[in-house]
C-alpha positions in Angstrom: 19.7 -14.2 0.7 22.3 -11.7 1.4 20.6 -8.3 1.8 22.6 -6.3 -0.5 20.8 -8.7 -3.3 17.2 -7.4 -2.5 16.6 -3.5 -4.0 16.3 -0.8 -1.5 12.9 -0.8 0.7 12.1 2.0 3.4 9.9 -0.7 5.0 5.8 -1.6 5.7 4.5 1.7 5.7 1.0 1.3 4.0 -1.7 -0.4 5.1 -5.3 -0.8 3.3 -8.6 -1.1 5.6 -12.2 -2.0 4.5 -14.6 0.1 6.5 -18.1 0.5 6.7 -18.3 4.0 6.4 -15.3 6.3 4.5 -16.0 9.7 6.1 -16.6 8.9 9.5 -13.2 6.2 9.5 -11.4 9.4 7.8 -12.8 11.6 10.5 -11.7 8.9 13.2 -8.0 8.5 12.2 -7.6 12.3 11.4 -9.2 12.9 14.9 -7.4 10.6 17.3 -4.5 10.0 15.2 -3.8 13.6 13.4 -3.7 11.8 10.2 -4.5 14.1 6.5 -6.5 13.2 3.8 -4.1 13.6 1.2 -6.4 12.2 -1.6 -10.1 11.4 -1.9 -10.3 9.6 -5.1 -13.9 8.4 -4.9 -16.3 8.0 -3.0 -15.6 4.6 -1.6 -12.2 5.3 -0.8 -9.8 8.1 0.9 -5.9 7.8 1.6 -4.1 9.1 4.7 -0.8 10.0 5.5 0.7 10.9 9.0 4.3 11.2 9.1 6.0 8.3 7.4 2.7 6.2 6.6 0.5 6.1 4.2 -3.3 4.4 5.3 -6.0 3.2 2.6 -9.6 3.2 3.3 -11.7 1.4 1.6 -15.9 1.1 1.7 -16.6 -2.7 1.5 -18.0 -5.6 3.7 -16.9 -5.3 7.2 -16.1 -8.3 9.4 -14.4 -7.5 12.6 -10.4 -9.0 12.4 -10.8 -9.7 8.5 -11.1 -6.4 7.0 -7.3 -6.1 5.9 -7.1 -5.4 2.1 -3.6 -5.5 1.7 -0.3 -4.4 3.2 2.5 -2.2 1.5 6.1 -2.1 2.0 7.6 1.7 0.4 10.3 1.6 -1.0 12.6 5.5 -2.1 12.2 5.2 -6.0 9.8 4.1 -9.1 12.4 2.7 -10.5 13.2 0.8 -7.0 9.5 -1.1 -7.9 10.7 -2.3 -11.0 13.4 -3.9 -9.7 11.5 -5.9 -7.1 9.4 -7.4 -9.5 12.2 -8.4 -11.3 13.3 -9.9 -8.1 10.0 -11.4 -6.7 9.8 -12.8 -10.7 13.4 -14.5 -10.2 12.2 -16.0 -7.5 9.5 -17.7 -8.8 6.6 -15.5 -7.4 4.3 -13.8 -10.2 2.7 -10.3 -9.1 -0.8 -10.0 -10.3 0.0 -7.8 -12.8 2.7 -5.5 -14.0 3.8 -2.7 -12.3 2.0 0.6 -12.7 2.2 4.6 -12.4 -1.4 5.5 -10.5 -2.6 9.0 -11.3 -1.3 10.1 -7.9 2.1 9.6 -9.0 2.4 6.2 -7.0 4.3 3.1 -9.0 3.3 -0.5 -7.5 2.7 -3.9 -7.7 1.0 -6.4 -5.9 1.7 -9.7 -5.1 0.4 -12.4 -2.8 2.4 -14.6 -0.1 2.0 -18.4 0.3 -1.0 -17.9 2.5 -3.0 -15.9 -0.3 -2.9 -12.6 1.8 -1.7 -9.5 -1.3 1.3 -7.4 -0.4 1.8 -4.4 -2.3 5.3 -3.1 -3.4 4.8 0.7 -3.5 6.6 4.0 -4.3 4.2 6.6 -3.1 5.8 10.3 -3.8 4.4 11.6 0.1 6.4 9.4 2.2 8.8 7.6 -0.3 
């Protein structure tokens, strides 16, 4: 497939991790890597930004080496999310649900790769 056929994308700039203690993990990424807490929608989740990257931390069962929740490809505009959804559907890959706008102004959808890894295509205002 020619690159001209694909909608715009900034790249892989979003990762979500399962962590045992959200506060401890926020402190680690803040103190060690200089990330800033952007949003805490609930006690079990925190979103950090640093440079052009976004890190989501979600409380969950931690098993070393197996804590990846999903990866996210960041796109420049909200409309690009919808273009990617249409592109994936045209290639025969069905997203888990249609694109939607989140409370923080982000817009995204999720799709799985052939091995079942969850991928989010995401417009996120602070990094898009």
